[in-house]
N, C-alpha and C positions, 0 to 999 in steps of 0.2 A: 133425329135424322130428318123428319118431315119439316122442321123449322128451318133447316139449312138448305134443303134441296126441293125444287119443284119437280114433280114427276108427272109424266104423261103415259097414257096407254100406247102400245106400239102402233095402233092404227089411227091415232089422233095426231093433230098438229103439235109441234114442240112448244112447250110453254116456257116463258122466260121468268126466272126467279126475280124477286125484288133485289135491288142493289144491296150489296153488303152494308150492314149497319155500321155507322161511323165509329161507334164506341168500341167495337172490337173488330179489328181488321181480319180479313179472311185470306189465308195463304193456301193456294192450291199447288200441290206437288204431284207431278205426273211421272210415275215410275218408282217402283219399290226396290230398286237395285242398290248398289253401294252408295251412289251419290244421293239418291232420294232419301234413303234412310238416314244418312249422315246429316242432311239438311234438316230433316224432321227432328232428329235428336238435338241438334244445335239450337232448336227453337223451343225446347222443352220447358223453359222458364218464361217464355214470352206470353204476354197477355193477348193472344190471338187465337182465332179458330183455324186449325190446320186440317185440310182435306187431302189425304194421300190416296191417289187413284192408280190402280194397276189392273191389267186384264188377267193377271194370275194372282192367286191368293198366297203366294209364297215368294220368299227371297231365296235366290240361289247363290251358293258360293262357287262362282264360275271357274276359278282356277282348278277345281277338282272334278269338273264335269267329265273329263276324259277318263277318270277312274270309274265313274258310273258306266261309261260306254264300254269299258273293258272288264266289267264285272268285279272290280276290286271293292267298290262301295255301292250301297243301295241308294236310291234317290233321297230317302228320308234322312240320310246321314249328312247330306250337304245342303239341305234346305230347311227353312223354318217359316212358319206361317206369319204373314205380315200383320194379320189381325191382332196378334198379341200386343201390338202397339197400343191398342185401345185400353188394355189392362194396365199398362205401365206408364202411359203418358196421357194425362187427362185432357189435354187440349188437341188431341188428334182424333179424327174420324177416318176410318178406312173404307174405301168404296171399291168394290169389285166391278170394274167397268172398263170399257175401251174408249179412249178419246177419239171422237170423230170430227171435231171441228174446234177451231180457236178463232175468236173475234177479238183482236187486239183493241179495236176502237171502243167497243162496248165493255171490255174487260170481262168477257164470259167465255166459257168453253162448253162444248157439247160432249156428253158422256153417255154411251150406250151400254145398258146392262141387259143380259140375256133374260128374256121373259118379262122384262119390266118396261123397256122402251128407252127413249132418249130424254136426258135431263139437261137443262142449261144451268150452269153453276157460275155465279159471279165471283170475281176475285179482286183483291187489292194488289196481291203479289202472285206471280206465277213462276214456278220453278220447273223447268222441263228437264227431266232426267231419264229420258226414254231409252237410252242405250243404243245398241247396234244390232244388226242382223247380218247373216251371211251375204256376201256380194259375189256374184258369178261373172262380174266384169262384162256385162252385156249379154251373157249366155244363160239366161234364166231357165232355159230348157234343161240345163245340166242338173238342176235341183231334183228332178224326178228320179235320177239315177245316182246322185251323189249327195247324200244329206250332209248338212252342216252340223256344227256342234255349238249351239248357243242356248239351249234350254233342256229341261229334263226329258221332254218328249223326244227330242232329237237324240239325246244320249241313250235313252232306252231303245229307240229304233235302231241305232247303230249296234248296240249290244245284241239285239235280236238278229240283226243282219249277219254279224260275225259268227255267232253261235249256230245259226241256221245253215251257214255255208259249210261248216264242218259236218253237220248232219247230212246234208245233201251229198257231200263228197264221200261219206261213208256208205251211202245208199246206191249211188250210180255205178253202172258197170262200164261206162264210157271213160277211158283214161284221159282223154282230152278235156271232157267236162269236169272230171275230178280235179285236174290241174287248174282249171279256170275257177272252180269253187274255192280252191286253196290259195288263190292269188289275191292279195289285198293291196290296193293302190290308194295312197294318200296324196292328195293334191294340195301342196302348201307346206313349206318347211320352216314356218315360224315356230314359236314355243309350243303352240297347240299341236301342230303336226308332229313335231319331234317327240313330245311327251306321249302322244297317242301311239305313235309307231313303236316307241320303246316299251310301253306297257303291253301292247299287242304282242310284241316279240317275246316278252317274258311269259305271257299267257300260253302261247303255243308251245314253248319249250319246256315249261315247268307245270303250269296248272293243268293243262290237258294231257299231259304225259300219262300213258297207260289207260286213257279213257275210251279209246277206240281200238277195236281189233283189226279192222280192215284198212285203216289209214294211220299214218304217223303225222300228227299235227305239227311236229317239229320241222317237217319238210315243207311247210307252208312258205310261200314267197311273199315278202312284205316289201313294197316299193314306195319310196318317198320321193315325190317329184316337186320341183320348184323351177320357176322361170328365172330366178336370180342366179348369180354366179356361185353363190354359196348358201348353205343353210344358216338359219338364225342371223339374217343380215343386219339386225339391230344390235347385235352383240359384237364384241371385238373379234377380229379375224382369228386370233389365236385360240379363243374359246370355240369359235365355229369349227375350226379344224379338229379340236379335241372331241367335240360332240360327234362330228362325222365319223371319226375313228371308233368312238364308242358304239355308235349305231351299227357300224359294219361288224363289230365284234359280236353284237347281239343278233346279227343275221339280217339286218335291214339293208336293202340296196338303196343307196342314195343317188339320185339322178338330178343334177342341177343344170341350169342354163337350157332348159327345154320348155317349150310352150305346149300346153294342152289344147288340142284343136277340137276334139270331139269326145263326148262321154255319152254312151248309150247302154242298152241292155246287154251288150256283148263285152263291154269294157271301155278302154281308153285308147284314143289315138293321140300320141304325143311325139313331137318331132318327126312326124311322118310315119311313125311305126305304131302298129296295133299291139296293145297289151291286153290279152284276154283276161277278164276279171269279172267275178260276180259281185264283188264288194269294192266299190269306189267311195271314198270318203272325202269330203271337201273341207279343208282347213286352210284355205288360201287367203281369203280377204273378207272385209266387213264393209257394210254400208250403213248409213244413218237411218234411223226410224223415219217412216213417212210423216210422222207427226210434225217434224221440223218444217216441212213444206207448208204446213198450215200457218206458220208464223209469218211467212212472206218476207223473211230476211235473207241476206246473202249467205251463201254456203261455200265450202271448199269443194274440191274434186270428189271427195268421199261423201258429200252431202251433209257434212257437219256444219252447224250454225257458226258463223263468224261472230264472235263476241268481243267486247272491249276488255281491258285489263281487269275490270271488276266483274267479269262474267255476265255483263248485262247485254241484252239485245239492243243494238243501236236504234234510236227513234221508237222505242217501245218501253215507256216508263213502267217500272215494276216487273219486268219480264226478264228472267235469267235462264240460261242454259248451262247445264253442268254435266260432268262425266264424259262418257264416250261420245255423246251427241254434240259436245262443244269443241270448237276449234279455237284455241287460244295460244298465242305465241309467247315464248319466254327466251330471252337471250338469242333471238333470231331463229329459234327452233320451236316446232310445235310441241306442246305438252303431250306426252304419250297417252294413248288410250288404255290405261291399265287400272287395276283396282285401287291402288294407293293414290293415284291422281284423282280418281272419281271421289274417293272418300274425302280427300283434302278440299276439293272444289265444293262438294256438298256442304261440308262443315263451314267453309268460308262464307258461302252465300247465306246459310242459316244464321250465322253470327252477324253478318252485314244487315240482314233484314231485322234481326232482333235489336240492333243498335238504332236503326232508322225508326223503329216503332217507339223508341225512347226519345226520339228527337235528336239523336247524335249523328254526326256526319262521319262517314268512313273515308279516310284519305289514302289508306295504304292499299294498293292493288293486290290481286292474288299473286302469290309466289309459290311455285311448286317445289317441294323439298323431295328430291329423289333419294329414296331409301335403297335403290339398287334393283336390278332385274335378275330373276332367277329362272332356271329351267331344270327339271329333273329328267334324267335319261335312264330310266329303269332303276332297278334295285341298287342301292349303295352309291349312286353317282348323280351329282348335280353340278351346275355351274352358276356362279354368281359374279355380277359385274356392278360395281359402284364407283364411278369416277376412275381413278387409277387402280383401284383394287379389283383384281380378277383372280378368282379361285375356282377350283374344281375338285371333285373327288368325294370320298366318303364323309369327311367332316362337313363339307358344304351340303351334302345330302341331309345330314343330321340337322343342320341349321334350317334347311328348307322344311323338313318335317315339323320342327318346333314352331316355326313361324306360321305355318299353315294350320296347325292344330289350334294355336292361340287365336287365329283369325276367324275360326268357324263361328257361326251366329249364336249358338246356344251351348250351354254347358253339356247337355246330353249329347249334342253332336260331337263335342270334343271327346267325351268319354267313349262313345261308340266308335269313332274313327280311330282313336288311339288303340282300342282293343282289337279292331278289325285289322289295322295295319300290323300290329304285333303278331296276330295269328297268321296273317298272310306272309309276313316276313319269315316266320319260323317254319311254316309248312308249305309255302308256295301256293296254297289253295285260295280260291276266291268264292265267296259265299253267294254272290248274286248272279249266278249263271242260269237265269230263268228266261225262257222264250214264251212270251204271251201267246195265247191261242190265236189271236187275230193276226199274228205274224206268220 
């Protein structure tokens, strides 16, 4: 590690490492999500030094974060340590750090590690796969009262917030406050909002049934808000209508074409009306990582870097942006910010760099192969859209479960999730209903 990185103490000036040795190129990958790991894996046979940097030590299977938030799964069941790459891929070094600066001209980045200080790392190739974060559309003050759902900390905070609300409802003597504690508002009716609302509805009607003497959790109010005219706007309208009916059957109140104006400690003001609620959850939008601003390149309205058809940053040789952080067009439409697109982009860039290292020229630009979009709406029901194919119901739900189990990062994750899902399916119970003391 010392041969690769120059280290400084926190109170000293930052030192610059020597330029990467020419005999072995150095590839720096920022981000250990779907795109970053796919890029690293595609470079497994290359004769290069790969440095994978992430501020977290684990990779998260984000499509199942909502199940951690609603106590179906525990965090360890959808996450895997990134450091295991060093055991399986000899040309990879994993660095737990946060990127604080990028200098395109000198081909260096700055990375800060807690308790160690700032390091400058030289690169021949840079792959930015930093992902996204919740966007509050200019109202960052909402974040204090309405957590997003992008990482394990947020999922656990939401779980604690939901479970604590029922505990407070069972304790208070004030009927108005009890109703407020048992009202849950979700802002944003895309796939995350729909899946979270449906899972929450299943929890209050089945999992918590009989757990309280003074309250009936099934009487909780779950409200799903969105400013669009319908839920799941990226899906076909026919599937959107089916999902709306399914949510209503589960007891979720769907309110569309309404703008959220205020979120505070009392609840939400939407469309001019106050909704008293102790638990407001933000599932509305995403914004790009601030790392992209360090590149100094053009971005779209969401802050994603505009890249060419080869996923390269224009006028920045050797610099690529992949995954949710990249804005790339295909057939006059942007490639969606979903896991399958991130994996394909990371794999493409990894293979492109591997070929360039061998002196080969890549002429074929990136092409996204759409495997379809899915959303699960509670037990036994999911929707799938792929081109002209649009399905819904129990069989689609089985396909969803099969695909997600196969996509989990480790074999033990697959076994644990399969076992937990089966137990939850048969009993309706959820094993991760813990409230940390700090909450």
